[in-house]
C-alpha positions in Angstrom: -27.2 55.1 -1.3 -23.5 54.7 -0.5 -20.6 54.7 -3.0 -18.6 51.8 -1.6 -16.2 49.2 -2.9 -17.6 45.7 -3.1 -17.4 43.5 0.0 -15.1 40.6 -1.0 -15.4 37.5 1.2 -12.6 35.0 1.1 -12.4 31.6 2.8 -13.6 28.1 2.9 -16.7 26.8 4.6 -16.8 27.6 8.3 -18.5 26.4 11.4 -22.2 26.8 11.4 -22.2 29.2 8.5 -25.3 28.2 6.5 -27.1 31.4 7.4 -24.1 33.5 6.4 -23.7 31.7 3.1 -27.4 32.2 2.3 -27.1 35.9 3.0 -24.0 36.1 0.7 -25.8 34.3 -2.0 -28.9 36.5 -1.7 -26.8 39.7 -2.0 -24.3 38.6 -4.7 -26.6 39.5 -7.6 -26.3 43.2 -6.5 -22.6 43.2 -7.2 -21.9 44.7 -3.8 -20.8 41.3 -2.3 -18.4 38.9 -4.0 -17.6 35.5 -2.5 -14.3 34.1 -3.8 -14.1 31.0 -1.6 -10.7 29.5 -0.6 -7.7 31.2 -2.1 -4.0 30.2 -1.9 -1.6 32.5 0.0 -0.1 33.7 -3.3 -3.4 35.3 -4.2 -4.3 36.6 -0.8 -1.4 39.1 -0.7 -2.8 40.8 -3.8 -6.2 41.2 -2.2 -4.7 42.5 1.0 -2.6 45.0 -0.8 -5.5 46.3 -2.9 -8.3 46.4 -0.3 -9.7 49.6 1.3 -9.8 47.8 4.6 -9.4 44.2 5.9 -12.4 43.2 8.1 -12.1 40.1 10.3 -15.3 39.8 12.4 -14.3 36.4 13.8 -15.9 35.1 16.9 -13.6 32.1 17.4 -10.2 33.1 16.1 -7.2 32.1 18.2 -4.5 34.5 17.3 -5.5 36.4 14.3 -2.7 35.6 11.8 -4.8 37.1 8.8 -4.6 40.4 10.6 -0.8 40.3 10.5 -0.8 39.2 6.9 -3.1 42.1 5.9 -0.9 44.6 7.8 2.2 43.2 6.2 0.6 44.1 2.9 -0.3 47.6 4.0 -4.0 47.1 4.7 -5.8 48.8 7.6 -7.6 46.2 9.7 -10.9 46.0 11.5 -11.4 43.1 13.8 -13.6 41.5 16.5 -13.1 43.0 20.0 -11.3 40.0 21.4 -8.1 40.5 23.3 -6.2 38.2 21.0 -7.3 40.2 17.9 -6.3 43.5 19.5 -2.9 42.2 20.4 -2.4 40.6 17.0 -3.2 43.9 15.3 -0.6 45.7 17.5 -3.2 48.1 18.8 -3.6 49.7 15.4 -6.7 47.9 14.3 -10.3 49.1 14.8 -12.1 46.8 17.2 -15.9 46.2 16.9 -18.4 43.9 18.5 -18.4 40.7 16.4 -22.1 40.3 16.2 -24.6 41.0 13.3 -25.4 44.4 14.9 -21.8 45.3 15.5 -20.7 44.3 12.0 -23.6 46.3 10.5 -22.7 49.4 12.5 -19.0 49.1 11.7 -19.7 48.6 7.9 -22.1 51.6 7.9 -19.4 53.7 9.7 -16.9 52.6 7.2 -19.2 53.6 4.3 -19.8 57.0 5.9 -16.1 57.6 6.6 -16.6 57.6 10.4 -14.1 54.8 11.1 -10.6 56.0 11.8 -8.4 53.7 9.7 -4.7 53.4 10.4 -2.1 51.3 8.7 0.6 49.4 10.6 3.8 49.8 8.7 5.3 46.4 7.7 8.7 47.5 9.1 7.1 47.9 12.5 6.2 44.2 12.6 8.9 42.1 14.2 9.7 39.1 11.9 12.9 38.0 13.7 12.2 34.3 14.3 15.4 33.9 16.3 14.4 36.8 18.7 10.9 35.4 19.1 12.3 31.9 19.8 14.7 33.4 22.4 11.8 35.3 24.1 9.6 32.2 24.1 12.4 30.0 25.5 13.0 32.6 28.2 9.4 32.7 29.2 9.2 28.9 29.4 12.5 28.7 31.3 11.3 31.3 33.9 7.9 29.7 34.2 9.6 26.3 34.8 12.0 27.7 37.4 9.0 29.4 39.2 7.1 26.2 39.2 10.1 24.3 40.7 10.6 26.9 43.4 6.9 27.0 44.2 6.7 23.2 44.3 9.6 23.0 46.6 8.4 25.7 49.1 4.6 25.3 49.1 1.7 22.9 48.5 -0.4 23.3 45.4 -3.2 24.8 47.4 -1.0 27.8 48.3 -0.9 29.2 44.8 -4.4 28.5 43.5 -5.8 31.8 42.2 -2.4 33.5 42.1 -2.2 36.1 39.3 0.4 35.5 36.7 0.8 38.8 34.8 4.4 38.4 33.8 7.6 36.6 34.7 8.8 39.4 36.9 5.6 39.2 39.0 6.0 35.5 39.9 6.4 35.1 43.7 6.2 32.1 46.0 5.6 32.2 49.7 8.8 32.2 51.7 10.9 33.0 48.7 12.1 36.1 47.0 10.5 37.2 43.6 11.9 35.3 40.7 13.4 37.5 38.0 14.2 36.6 34.4 17.3 34.6 33.8 19.8 35.4 31.0 18.5 34.8 27.5 20.3 32.0 25.8 21.8 32.8 22.4 
């Protein structure tokens, strides 16, 4: 009873997906679900740009690059409630439990206009590879320096279980906190 756009599913075969493939095949005749299979990147940008919302209910995605790709094309994103997905979406995606029940509830909410969709503007996504490389280098350099200082002043037992929430928080017994060094240009 809903007037909804078709659910378009893109991607190659996945891990333990026989049950999902059977469900897709069973509903394809209705026209509400379309399976396109693997598509090259050149075609994906057109799908992202034209979709009502991009849904990624992954249960084993590492970073969530497709979320960024969709956002770069102006699509609002809905994703599994994993920390990596929330971070990849820049906090502007809608998180849901990546289970059958969670997906069903989220799709029903989307059909009933109960899901607050927001688009992340492509200009807000930092694509500066040099800046990213400098930040990564800085984190690695600070972590290495902290490791050397800790190794010199303590045994490995002394820092088991220590919380590492950021470079500025790294401390070693009998030493001062280690702050970030200058970023190399």
